[in-house]
DRENDO-247937 format. One record per residue: x, y, z of N, C-alpha, C in turn; residue number from 1. Coordinates in pm, 1 decimal, always signed. Atoms other than C-alpha are relative to their C-alpha. Example, Ala and Ser with C-alpha at 12.3 -4.5 7.8 and 13.67 -1.06 7.14 Angstrom:
2
+89.0,-119.0,+0.0,+1230.0,-450.0,+780.0,+90.0,+120.0,+0.0,1
-82.0,-119.0,-6.0,+1367.0,-106.0,+714.0,-77.0,+109.0,+73.0,2
//
This chain:
256
+20.0,+37.9,+139.7,+11713.8,+10016.0,+8845.7,-90.8,-121.7,-6.5,1
+99.4,+106.9,+9.0,+11426.6,+9793.8,+8741.6,+59.2,-127.8,-58.1,2
-26.1,+129.5,+62.8,+11452.6,+9424.8,+8661.4,-136.0,-62.0,-27.2,3
+134.3,+43.1,+38.3,+11123.3,+9363.7,+8485.2,+9.4,-79.3,-129.8,4
+4.8,+79.4,+123.1,+11055.8,+9095.3,+8225.8,-145.5,-18.4,-41.4,5
+132.3,+27.6,+56.4,+10746.0,+9092.1,+8007.2,+0.5,-139.7,-59.5,6
+15.7,+134.5,+55.1,+10624.7,+8743.9,+7919.3,-144.3,-15.2,-46.7,7
+137.1,+25.3,+47.2,+10318.4,+8604.0,+7742.5,-20.7,-150.2,-10.9,8
+27.4,+142.9,+1.7,+10160.4,+8263.7,+7785.1,-12.3,-51.3,-144.0,9
+11.2,+55.9,+134.8,+10178.6,+8032.1,+7483.1,-144.5,-14.4,-44.2,10
+131.7,+15.4,+59.2,+9878.7,+8027.7,+7252.0,-37.7,-147.3,-8.3,11
+46.8,+137.2,+20.3,+9663.2,+7714.8,+7232.9,+24.6,-46.5,-143.5,12
-27.3,+31.3,+140.3,+9745.1,+7733.4,+6859.0,+149.9,-2.1,-30.3,13
-145.6,-6.2,+16.0,+10123.0,+7718.8,+6915.9,+50.7,-90.0,-112.2,14
-46.6,+94.4,+102.7,+10159.4,+7419.5,+6684.9,-14.1,+56.2,-141.5,15
+16.3,-62.7,+131.3,+10048.4,+7645.1,+6395.9,+102.7,+110.6,-24.2,16
-100.8,-104.0,+14.4,+10349.8,+7872.3,+6447.4,+79.2,-13.3,-129.4,17
-71.1,-7.7,+127.8,+10556.7,+7979.1,+6146.8,+139.3,-60.2,+12.5,18
-136.7,+52.0,+10.5,+10872.8,+7791.9,+6047.2,+51.9,+35.3,-138.5,19
-55.6,-43.6,+128.5,+11097.6,+7935.1,+5775.4,+125.5,-75.9,-41.6,20
-132.4,+50.6,+35.2,+11441.7,+7773.7,+5795.8,+25.7,-143.3,+44.9,21
-16.2,+137.9,-43.0,+11387.9,+7430.4,+5952.2,-126.2,-77.7,-35.8,22
+115.0,+84.7,+31.8,+11156.6,+7135.9,+5892.7,-106.3,+11.8,+109.4,23
+110.9,-9.8,-94.8,+10814.6,+7163.5,+6057.1,-15.6,-131.5,+75.6,24
+17.9,+115.4,-87.7,+10774.9,+6927.5,+6353.6,-112.1,+32.8,+97.4,25
+112.2,-23.4,-90.5,+10469.7,+6886.0,+6575.0,+48.4,+46.8,+136.9,26
-31.4,-54.8,-131.6,+10476.5,+7083.2,+6899.6,-92.2,-63.4,+103.9,27
+76.3,+53.9,-112.3,+10365.3,+6923.8,+7227.0,-40.3,+118.4,+88.3,28
+44.2,-120.8,-69.6,+10153.4,+7202.5,+7380.0,+13.4,-13.5,+151.3,29
-11.2,+17.6,-145.2,+10145.1,+7057.8,+7731.6,+145.2,+15.8,+44.7,30
-141.7,-12.9,-34.7,+10521.6,+7026.3,+7736.9,+47.2,+143.8,-18.6,31
-38.6,-139.3,+23.6,+10559.3,+7374.1,+7589.7,-44.0,+88.5,+116.7,32
+47.3,-78.6,-114.6,+10349.7,+7516.5,+7873.2,+87.3,-24.8,+122.4,33
-89.1,+30.5,-111.9,+10566.3,+7336.8,+8128.9,+135.0,+70.6,-17.8,34
-126.6,-67.1,+25.8,+10880.0,+7473.4,+7963.6,-11.2,+150.7,+23.5,35
+21.4,-143.8,-20.3,+10735.4,+7825.1,+7964.6,-4.3,+33.5,+148.9,36
+8.2,-22.7,-144.2,+10653.0,+7799.9,+8333.8,+137.9,-10.3,+65.1,37
-134.7,+13.7,-52.6,+11006.2,+7681.0,+8405.3,+87.8,+118.8,-34.7,38
-75.8,-118.5,+43.8,+11153.9,+7969.7,+8205.7,-36.4,+120.0,+86.5,39
+45.7,-112.7,-81.5,+10941.9,+8223.8,+8394.3,+49.7,-14.6,+143.8,40
-47.9,+24.1,-136.1,+11033.7,+8064.5,+8727.6,+149.0,+29.3,+12.1,41
-143.3,-29.6,-2.2,+11401.6,+8096.0,+8637.5,+24.2,+150.1,+6.6,42
-11.6,-145.7,-7.4,+11363.6,+8468.3,+8573.0,-29.7,+48.4,+141.8,43
+40.3,-43.6,-133.3,+11186.7,+8511.2,+8904.2,+103.5,-39.4,+105.2,44
-100.1,+45.9,-96.7,+11446.9,+8308.4,+9093.0,+125.5,+85.2,-0.9,45
-116.5,-88.3,+10.9,+11711.9,+8551.8,+8970.3,-36.3,+146.1,+26.7,46
+34.3,-133.8,-44.4,+11527.1,+8852.9,+9104.8,-74.1,+86.4,-100.0,47
+74.3,-76.2,+100.3,+11327.7,+8955.1,+8797.9,-149.2,-5.5,+31.0,48
+145.3,-7.9,-11.6,+10968.4,+9071.9,+8832.2,-59.7,-27.3,-137.3,49
+60.2,+33.1,+129.7,+10764.7,+8910.4,+8554.6,-141.1,+57.6,-8.0,50
+132.0,-54.4,+28.6,+10460.8,+9080.1,+8403.3,-56.2,-73.3,-120.0,51
+62.7,+71.1,+111.2,+10224.6,+8874.8,+8189.6,-77.0,+99.1,-87.0,52
+72.0,-80.7,+98.0,+10117.0,+9065.0,+7879.8,-129.2,-72.4,-36.3,53
+128.6,+59.9,+36.0,+9756.1,+9009.5,+7774.2,+18.9,-109.5,-104.8,54
-13.2,+108.9,+96.3,+9722.7,+8677.2,+7591.0,-45.7,+42.1,-140.1,55
+41.9,-20.2,+139.1,+9692.1,+8672.4,+7212.5,-18.8,-138.8,-60.2,56
+15.0,+141.4,+31.9,+9553.0,+8325.1,+7164.5,-20.6,-25.8,-148.6,57
+19.2,+18.6,+143.8,+9460.6,+8379.4,+6798.9,+130.7,+13.3,-78.2,58
-131.0,-17.0,+65.4,+9829.1,+8445.9,+6722.4,+91.2,-113.2,+46.1,59
-75.4,+118.1,-42.9,+10019.6,+8113.2,+6727.8,+139.2,+30.9,+53.9,60
-138.1,-30.3,-38.1,+10363.0,+8278.6,+6766.8,+9.9,+102.5,+112.6,61
+0.3,-113.0,-92.2,+10261.2,+8528.1,+7035.0,+84.6,-20.2,+124.3,62
-88.5,+23.9,-114.7,+10467.6,+8359.5,+7308.5,+137.5,+62.2,-21.6,63
-130.7,-58.0,+32.0,+10774.4,+8497.6,+7128.3,-8.8,+152.5,+8.5,64
+34.3,-139.8,-24.5,+10712.6,+8837.6,+7280.9,+113.1,+96.7,-35.4,65
-112.7,-87.1,+33.8,+11061.1,+8972.7,+7210.1,-18.7,+68.9,-134.7,66
+13.4,-54.5,+135.1,+10959.1,+9031.1,+6848.8,-90.7,+122.0,-7.4,67
+100.0,-105.9,+6.6,+10696.8,+9290.9,+6943.6,+52.1,+137.6,+37.6,68
-48.8,-129.9,-47.5,+10920.0,+9569.2,+7077.8,+151.9,-0.7,+8.2,69
-142.8,-21.5,-26.4,+11272.7,+9707.7,+7099.9,+9.6,+101.5,+112.9,70
-20.1,-90.0,-112.8,+11366.2,+9860.3,+7435.4,+137.4,+65.4,-9.6,71
-127.9,-70.0,-9.6,+11636.9,+10126.9,+7453.5,-17.4,+112.0,+101.3,72
+17.7,-92.1,-112.4,+11676.0,+10318.6,+7778.5,-146.9,-4.8,+42.4,73
+139.0,+1.5,-45.0,+11322.0,+10426.7,+7873.4,-99.1,+7.0,-115.8,74
+83.6,-9.9,+119.1,+11188.0,+10417.4,+7517.9,-31.9,-140.5,-51.8,75
+44.9,+125.1,+59.0,+10984.4,+10129.7,+7376.6,-40.0,+27.1,-144.2,76
+34.5,-12.5,+141.2,+10983.0,+10109.1,+6998.0,-83.6,-122.0,-37.0,77
+89.7,+110.3,+33.6,+10680.2,+9897.8,+6910.4,+28.3,-43.0,-143.2,78
-40.8,+50.6,+130.8,+10767.7,+9676.0,+6617.9,-119.2,-8.9,-95.6,79
+103.1,+34.5,+99.2,+10577.0,+9598.6,+6299.7,+46.0,-131.6,-62.0,80
-53.2,+129.7,+40.5,+10633.0,+9223.9,+6253.3,-7.4,-23.7,-150.5,81
-7.9,+26.0,+142.5,+10735.2,+9103.5,+5910.8,-100.7,-101.3,-49.9,82
+102.9,+97.4,+37.1,+10482.9,+8817.9,+5912.5,-137.3,+57.7,+32.8,83
+131.6,-60.4,-20.0,+10124.5,+8938.6,+5867.1,-76.3,-64.3,+116.6,84
+73.2,+70.3,-105.9,+9991.9,+8674.3,+6108.8,+43.1,+44.7,+139.1,85
-52.3,-41.2,-130.2,+10196.6,+8835.4,+6387.0,-25.0,+147.6,+31.7,86
+12.9,-145.1,-21.4,+10102.6,+9202.4,+6345.4,-91.9,+34.9,+117.4,87
+92.2,-29.2,-110.5,+9821.7,+9181.4,+6604.2,+63.9,-21.1,+137.0,88
-63.7,+31.8,-127.3,+10068.2,+9071.2,+6872.1,+47.1,+124.1,+75.9,89
-66.0,-114.0,-62.6,+10201.9,+9420.3,+6941.6,-90.6,+77.9,+95.9,90
+90.8,-82.8,-79.5,+9887.9,+9571.7,+7100.7,+14.7,-26.2,+149.4,91
-11.6,+33.5,-141.3,+9920.7,+9386.8,+7430.4,+130.9,+46.9,+59.2,92
-130.5,-46.5,-47.6,+10289.2,+9467.7,+7459.6,-0.6,+150.4,+20.0,93
+7.6,-146.4,-11.6,+10224.1,+9835.1,+7395.0,-76.4,+39.8,+126.7,94
+81.2,-31.2,-117.8,+9954.5,+9841.8,+7664.4,+81.0,-19.5,+128.5,95
-78.1,+28.2,-120.4,+10184.7,+9682.2,+7923.0,+109.8,+102.7,+21.6,96
-110.2,-95.5,-12.8,+10470.5,+9922.9,+7849.9,-51.4,+140.7,+28.4,97
+60.9,-128.3,-35.4,+10243.6,+10226.7,+7859.3,-32.7,+3.9,+149.0,98
+33.3,+6.0,-142.4,+10127.3,+10113.3,+8203.7,+124.4,+9.1,+87.4,99
-125.7,-12.6,-73.5,+10493.6,+10095.3,+8310.8,+59.6,+140.5,-10.7,100
-47.4,-136.9,+13.6,+10541.4,+10457.3,+8202.5,+107.0,+20.1,-104.8,101
-100.2,-13.6,+105.6,+10767.1,+10394.3,+7903.4,-47.4,+99.3,-106.2,102
+28.8,-79.2,+119.1,+10784.4,+10648.9,+7623.5,-16.1,-95.7,-117.4,103
+33.7,+91.8,+108.8,+10637.5,+10486.9,+7311.1,+32.2,+62.7,-134.9,104
-16.7,-31.0,+141.6,+10758.1,+10504.5,+6951.3,-45.2,-124.3,-75.8,105
+44.9,+118.4,+72.7,+10662.9,+10269.7,+6670.3,+54.6,-1.5,-142.3,106
-35.0,+21.0,+140.0,+10762.1,+10126.5,+6335.8,-129.4,+1.9,-79.8,107
+121.7,-16.8,+79.2,+10508.9,+10224.2,+6070.0,+18.5,-56.9,-141.2,108
+1.2,+47.0,+137.9,+10412.8,+10089.1,+5728.6,+68.9,+102.7,-90.6,109
-25.9,+136.4,+46.6,+10592.8,+10013.2,+5496.8,+114.9,-70.7,+71.6,110
-107.5,+64.5,-74.2,+10860.1,+9936.7,+5753.0,-45.7,-127.7,+67.9,111
+22.8,+118.8,-82.0,+10880.6,+9592.0,+5909.8,+123.8,-21.6,+84.9,112
-111.8,+26.6,-90.7,+11093.9,+9497.1,+6205.8,-46.4,-95.9,+107.3,113
+22.1,+93.6,-109.8,+11101.8,+9200.2,+6444.6,+104.3,+26.8,+107.5,114
-94.3,-24.5,-107.4,+11257.3,+9253.8,+6785.3,+111.9,-102.2,+8.2,115
-104.5,+101.8,+0.5,+11448.7,+8927.7,+6745.6,+113.6,+30.2,-94.7,116
-107.0,-42.3,+90.0,+11653.0,+9101.3,+6475.9,+86.9,+109.8,+60.9,117
-69.7,-112.7,-60.8,+11788.3,+9357.7,+6724.2,+85.6,-48.6,+116.6,118
-95.9,+35.6,-104.0,+12099.6,+9301.3,+6937.1,+67.0,+127.0,+49.9,119
-60.3,-119.6,-60.2,+12211.2,+9576.2,+7176.1,+129.2,-39.1,+71.8,120
-128.2,+17.1,-68.2,+12576.2,+9589.8,+7283.4,+43.9,+139.4,+43.9,121
-20.7,-137.3,-42.9,+12612.1,+9900.4,+7493.7,-91.1,+92.3,-79.0,122
+78.5,-93.4,+81.4,+12500.7,+10190.6,+7276.2,+0.4,-35.7,-147.8,123
+5.2,+48.4,+137.7,+12557.3,+9993.9,+6955.7,-119.9,-93.3,-14.2,124
+120.0,+80.1,+23.4,+12234.6,+9848.3,+6818.4,+13.1,-64.7,-137.4,125
-8.9,+75.1,+124.4,+12285.3,+9578.8,+6555.8,-140.7,-43.4,-41.4,126
+132.7,+37.5,+49.2,+11979.9,+9516.5,+6337.7,+16.7,-90.7,-121.8,127
-10.2,+95.0,+109.3,+11947.6,+9213.6,+6112.8,-95.4,+34.4,-113.5,128
+82.2,-19.1,+120.8,+11825.0,+9274.9,+5759.1,-21.3,-137.3,-61.4,129
+27.0,+134.7,+48.0,+11657.9,+8947.2,+5672.1,-142.0,-13.7,-47.9,130
+132.9,+27.4,+52.0,+11323.9,+8788.5,+5597.1,-112.2,+72.5,+70.3,131
+106.5,-63.5,-76.8,+11126.8,+8968.7,+5869.4,+20.3,+151.0,+17.5,132
-31.5,-141.9,-20.9,+11298.9,+9309.9,+5894.7,+50.3,+59.5,-130.2,133
-43.1,-59.6,+126.1,+11331.3,+9539.9,+5594.0,+78.5,+129.3,+22.6,134
-82.5,-119.5,-8.7,+11542.7,+9844.5,+5516.9,-73.7,+119.1,+57.5,135
+78.1,-110.8,-53.4,+11263.2,+10089.5,+5595.0,-18.3,-14.4,+150.9,136
+10.1,+22.4,-143.8,+11215.8,+9931.2,+5936.1,+128.2,+38.6,+71.7,137
-128.8,-36.7,-58.8,+11587.0,+9971.9,+6006.8,+16.6,+151.4,+1.2,138
-13.1,-146.0,+7.9,+11578.2,+10334.5,+5890.2,-85.4,+68.3,+106.6,139
+85.9,-59.3,-103.0,+11285.6,+10413.2,+6119.6,+57.7,-22.0,+139.6,140
-60.4,+25.5,-131.0,+11455.1,+10245.4,+6416.0,+118.6,+93.4,+22.6,141
-114.2,-92.2,-11.1,+11766.3,+10452.3,+6346.0,-47.3,+140.5,+36.1,142
+52.1,-134.4,-29.8,+11559.7,+10772.2,+6349.5,-50.2,+9.1,+144.4,143
+49.0,-1.3,-137.6,+11404.7,+10674.3,+6683.6,+114.4,-3.0,+101.8,144
-101.1,+27.2,-102.0,+11724.0,+10567.0,+6859.5,+122.5,+90.1,-5.5,145
-119.0,-84.4,+10.0,+11999.8,+10794.1,+6726.5,-6.1,+119.9,+94.8,146
+3.8,-112.2,-95.1,+11875.5,+11095.1,+6930.5,+20.6,-42.6,+145.2,147
-20.2,+51.3,-135.7,+11902.5,+10873.3,+7239.3,+143.1,-45.5,+24.2,148
-140.9,+37.2,-14.8,+12272.6,+10808.2,+7177.9,+37.4,-134.1,-56.9,149
-29.3,+130.5,+58.1,+12248.7,+10480.4,+6990.5,+66.5,+13.6,-136.5,150
-52.6,+15.2,+135.5,+12451.7,+10381.6,+6686.7,-62.4,-126.3,-58.1,151
+71.3,+112.9,+59.5,+12234.0,+10157.6,+6468.2,+80.7,-52.8,-118.0,152
-83.6,+64.1,+101.2,+12433.6,+9912.5,+6255.4,-79.7,-112.0,-66.1,153
+73.0,+103.5,+73.5,+12261.5,+9705.3,+5986.0,+91.0,-118.7,-29.1,154
-75.5,+124.1,+13.6,+12372.9,+9342.7,+5960.1,-77.0,-94.4,-92.3,155
+73.1,+95.4,+84.6,+12286.9,+9094.4,+5681.4,-31.4,-129.2,+74.0,156
+41.9,+127.7,-58.8,+12091.4,+8786.3,+5794.7,-63.6,-81.1,-112.0,157
+51.1,+81.3,+110.2,+12045.2,+8519.9,+5527.7,-10.4,-148.4,+34.8,158
-11.0,+142.2,-29.7,+12104.1,+8187.4,+5704.5,-95.9,-49.1,+107.2,159
+89.5,+35.9,-110.6,+11859.0,+8195.8,+5997.5,-117.4,+97.1,+2.8,160
+120.5,-81.8,-7.0,+11526.3,+8349.2,+6097.9,+28.8,+142.9,+42.8,161
-25.9,-131.2,-58.2,+11651.7,+8639.2,+6310.1,+149.2,+15.4,+31.3,162
-138.4,-24.7,-39.8,+11982.9,+8801.6,+6396.1,+33.5,-72.5,+129.8,163
-30.7,+61.3,-128.9,+11954.2,+8670.9,+6752.4,-18.7,-150.5,+0.3,164
-14.4,+144.2,+18.3,+11912.3,+8318.2,+6620.6,+145.9,-32.5,-24.5,165
-139.3,+20.3,+36.2,+12271.6,+8360.6,+6504.1,+97.6,+47.9,+106.5,166
-94.1,-60.4,-95.3,+12432.6,+8582.8,+6769.2,-75.2,+67.4,+115.1,167
+38.6,-88.4,-109.9,+12381.6,+8738.2,+7110.9,+130.1,+50.7,+62.3,168
-120.5,-58.4,-60.2,+12623.0,+8913.4,+7347.9,+8.7,-36.0,+146.7,169
-27.5,+22.6,-141.2,+12782.6,+8840.8,+7683.7,+1.2,+134.6,+73.5,170
-0.2,-126.4,-73.9,+12779.6,+9099.8,+7963.4,+118.8,+90.9,-29.1,171
-116.8,-84.0,+29.9,+13128.9,+9218.3,+7865.1,-0.1,+53.1,-142.7,172
+11.6,-51.1,+136.5,+13011.6,+9294.4,+7510.5,+50.1,-93.8,-108.0,173
-43.0,+97.4,+99.9,+13163.6,+8990.5,+7341.2,-122.2,-61.4,-67.5,174
+108.9,+61.0,+76.4,+12931.6,+8866.9,+7065.8,+31.4,-147.6,-19.5,175
-18.4,+144.1,+19.3,+12884.1,+8489.6,+7058.7,-95.6,-48.3,-108.7,176
+85.7,+51.2,+105.7,+12747.5,+8289.6,+6769.3,+51.4,-130.4,-56.9,177
-34.9,+124.3,+69.4,+12745.6,+7965.0,+6576.1,+46.3,+39.3,-140.3,178
-56.4,-56.0,+123.7,+12973.8,+8035.6,+6277.7,-81.5,-27.4,-125.6,179
+75.4,+32.5,+120.9,+12756.3,+7856.7,+6021.2,-126.4,+83.5,-15.6,180
+119.3,-83.1,+3.6,+12467.7,+8090.6,+6108.9,+29.7,+147.1,-28.7,181
-37.0,-141.6,+1.7,+12661.4,+8417.9,+6087.1,+51.2,+38.5,-137.9,182
-42.2,-42.5,+133.8,+12694.4,+8599.6,+5754.8,+140.6,+59.6,+0.5,183
-130.9,-67.3,-1.0,+12996.0,+8811.8,+5854.5,+40.5,+30.8,+144.1,184
-41.0,-23.6,-139.3,+13148.6,+8774.5,+6204.3,+88.3,+123.7,+16.7,185
-91.5,-114.0,-9.4,+13396.5,+9055.0,+6123.4,-72.1,+131.1,+29.7,186
+77.0,-120.3,-31.8,+13115.8,+9309.1,+6168.0,+11.1,+34.9,+148.5,187
+1.6,-20.1,-144.6,+13140.3,+9262.3,+6544.3,+141.9,+24.6,+52.3,188
-131.8,-33.8,-54.0,+13426.5,+9407.7,+6748.1,+69.6,-121.4,+59.7,189
-53.7,+124.1,-58.0,+13475.9,+9082.6,+6941.4,-99.9,-110.6,-26.2,190
+88.7,+110.8,+32.5,+13331.4,+8753.6,+6818.3,+58.9,-129.6,+53.9,191
-41.3,+127.7,-57.9,+13348.7,+8420.9,+7004.0,-91.0,-109.6,-53.9,192
+85.1,+107.3,+51.3,+13226.5,+8107.6,+6824.3,-41.7,-96.5,+110.6,193
+49.1,+101.8,-93.3,+13013.3,+7856.2,+7015.5,-11.7,-131.5,-75.0,194
-8.0,+130.0,+67.1,+13014.0,+7481.7,+6945.7,-132.2,-61.4,-42.4,195
+129.1,+62.8,+27.2,+12637.4,+7419.7,+6912.4,-97.9,+101.4,-58.0,196
+98.5,-92.3,+57.1,+12354.8,+7570.2,+6705.4,-88.8,+67.6,+103.7,197
+89.2,-57.8,-100.8,+12137.3,+7623.1,+7014.1,+76.0,+77.6,+107.7,198
-79.3,-75.4,-96.3,+12424.7,+7788.9,+7201.8,+16.5,+145.9,-35.3,199
-19.9,-137.5,+45.9,+12394.2,+8116.2,+7015.5,-67.1,+103.6,+89.2,200
+84.8,-98.4,-67.4,+12136.0,+8280.6,+7242.7,+12.7,-9.9,+151.3,201
-1.6,-9.0,-145.5,+12194.8,+8388.4,+7601.4,-84.3,+118.7,+44.0,202
+71.7,-109.6,-65.0,+11972.5,+8600.6,+7822.6,+85.3,+45.2,+117.9,203
-80.2,-54.3,-108.9,+12171.3,+8827.6,+8052.4,-91.7,+33.4,+117.2,204
+79.9,-22.0,-120.5,+12026.8,+8819.7,+8403.3,+68.6,+94.3,+98.0,205
-78.7,-83.4,-90.2,+12305.1,+9010.9,+8580.0,+141.0,+14.3,-53.8,206
-136.1,-25.2,+45.8,+12673.2,+9102.3,+8562.3,+70.9,-127.5,-44.1,207
-67.0,+125.2,+36.7,+12774.8,+8736.4,+8539.0,-97.2,-117.1,-8.2,208
+102.0,+104.7,-0.3,+12446.0,+8543.2,+8526.0,-67.8,-8.0,-136.6,209
+54.9,+21.0,+132.8,+12311.8,+8392.4,+8204.3,-102.2,-112.8,+1.2,210
+86.4,+112.5,+36.5,+12025.8,+8176.2,+8078.8,+42.3,-47.5,-138.2,211
-28.2,+59.0,+130.9,+12097.1,+7937.3,+7792.2,-89.4,-122.6,-17.3,212
+80.5,+118.5,+26.5,+11905.1,+7655.9,+7625.8,+68.0,-126.0,+53.0,213
-52.2,+129.0,-44.1,+11944.1,+7311.2,+7779.0,+47.1,-85.5,-116.5,214
-45.4,+72.4,+119.6,+12005.3,+7194.7,+7419.9,+144.9,+32.6,-36.7,215
-137.0,-41.1,+31.4,+12354.1,+7351.7,+7433.4,+91.2,-20.5,+120.2,216
-80.6,+23.7,-120.4,+12541.5,+7182.9,+7721.1,+148.1,+32.4,-17.5,217
-142.1,-31.1,+21.8,+12886.1,+7225.6,+7561.3,+24.1,+150.4,+8.0,218
-12.8,-145.5,-7.4,+12832.0,+7597.4,+7520.9,-15.7,+48.2,+142.7,219
+18.9,-37.0,-140.2,+12703.0,+7624.4,+7876.6,+128.2,-22.2,+78.9,220
-124.0,+28.7,-71.3,+13019.7,+7460.3,+8004.2,+111.0,+96.7,-42.4,221
-99.3,-95.9,+48.1,+13237.1,+7684.9,+7786.5,-15.9,+134.9,+70.0,222
+25.3,-128.6,-64.3,+13070.8,+7992.3,+7936.0,+29.8,-5.4,+149.2,223
-37.6,+13.8,-141.3,+13112.4,+7859.5,+8289.7,+150.8,+10.9,+16.8,224
-146.1,-7.3,-7.4,+13483.3,+7821.8,+8220.9,+51.2,+141.2,-21.9,225
-34.5,-141.1,+15.3,+13483.0,+8190.9,+8127.3,-43.3,+82.9,+121.5,226
+33.4,-68.7,-123.5,+13353.5,+8276.1,+8474.2,-144.5,+38.1,+17.4,227
+141.7,-34.6,-9.8,+12979.7,+8301.0,+8413.1,-78.0,-106.6,+76.5,228
+96.6,+90.2,-60.3,+12700.0,+8148.0,+8617.7,-110.2,-23.8,-102.3,229
+88.1,+31.9,+111.9,+12484.1,+7967.6,+8362.5,-112.1,-93.0,+45.5,230
+116.9,+83.7,-26.4,+12132.3,+7832.1,+8407.8,-52.7,-53.4,-132.2,231
+50.0,+62.8,+121.6,+12019.8,+7584.5,+8143.1,-150.5,-22.4,+13.3,232
+145.3,+15.5,-3.5,+11648.0,+7595.4,+8063.0,-44.8,-84.2,-119.8,233
+52.3,+79.2,+111.5,+11463.0,+7334.1,+7854.0,-105.0,+78.6,-78.6,234
+96.3,-70.8,+86.5,+11285.9,+7502.7,+7561.4,-12.1,-71.4,-134.5,235
-3.7,+77.1,+124.7,+11290.0,+7222.3,+7303.7,-124.9,+19.6,-85.3,236
+122.6,-17.1,+78.6,+10926.5,+7275.6,+7202.8,+3.3,+132.4,-77.1,237
-9.6,-129.4,+67.4,+11001.4,+7638.5,+7114.8,+109.2,-1.5,-107.2,238
-104.3,+14.4,+101.7,+11315.6,+7540.7,+6926.4,-55.2,-65.5,-126.1,239
+66.7,+55.6,+118.0,+11086.2,+7343.3,+6693.6,-59.4,+110.3,-87.2,240
+55.8,-114.9,+72.3,+10953.6,+7689.2,+6592.0,+104.5,+109.3,-19.1,241
-112.6,-92.5,+18.1,+11298.0,+7850.1,+6557.7,+10.4,+101.3,+114.0,242
-9.6,-86.1,-116.1,+11267.2,+7999.7,+6904.6,+127.9,-24.0,+78.1,243
-117.9,+9.9,-85.2,+11543.9,+8058.3,+7158.2,-29.7,+71.8,+131.5,244
+32.8,-58.9,-131.0,+11570.2,+8184.7,+7520.1,-31.9,+149.0,-3.7,245
+27.0,-144.4,+2.8,+11574.3,+8553.6,+7424.8,-141.7,+29.5,-47.4,246
+130.5,-25.8,+62.5,+11246.1,+8521.1,+7231.0,-113.8,+7.4,+100.4,247
+111.3,+24.5,-89.7,+11037.5,+8438.3,+7536.4,-20.7,+109.8,+103.7,248
+20.2,-109.2,-95.0,+11073.4,+8764.1,+7729.2,+53.9,+129.5,-59.1,249
-54.8,-132.8,+29.3,+11135.8,+9136.5,+7697.8,+51.6,+53.4,+133.0,250
-59.5,-47.5,-124.2,+11377.2,+9258.6,+7962.8,-1.1,+152.3,+1.1,251
+11.8,-145.2,-14.7,+11308.6,+9612.3,+8086.0,+88.2,+40.5,+116.7,252
-99.5,-32.5,-103.4,+11608.2,+9749.8,+8274.7,+6.1,+147.9,+32.8,253
-26.5,-142.1,-10.9,+11583.8,+10125.1,+8234.8,-93.5,+79.7,+88.0,254
+96.6,-74.9,-80.8,+11297.9,+10214.4,+8469.4,+53.6,+19.6,+141.0,255
-46.6,-30.6,-135.0,+11370.6,+10380.2,+8803.6,-114.2,-16.3,+100.6,256
//
């Protein structure tokens, strides 16, 4: 089973990235590049092969590659980002996944969908209906994934940018989130609150291995006490743009 992660270098225009729910703060590009390199090195140290998608320097938010595609089994559903300035980001991702041999589907106009609004827990696919993903985008994703055995569940997102800004899932399927960010925790079968806003997002590297933001040390310790091996990565420059650890890569697990 493959352990491939798509990544994309930060644009030189990163400081022009979109901010919707927090105050705009200047981004230090040199530091952001160092943080990106550290994030990629962490993936590699845990046995993941990283593939750099073609740069999209004219797109300030292009480093947040997760938003460009939804992976389910061997199918890549190319997104149609909700922000017009981000729509050009998907071409490079599509090219990389075609070269890997993935079957390609896509979200078409008038649908919009950001990959950061999609949380997979087994065969359940939660999709956030918020500022970037609309109902038509969710309906199209459902049509693509239901024949593959997925159950697509729409979730309201009104307090944060993306669903995965509010919640992600542990390897055992428990959904974790910061309560003030979550519209309705009862939607999830098992919900575990975390103590910090930046503790909502974990990247699953293995059966018990996780990446989390270095801005959430209390959450990292909580997860260690639950038996997980947790690597804290500094991504403060990306958090200024409402980014989180999941945003910076697309994990491809289904290739043989």
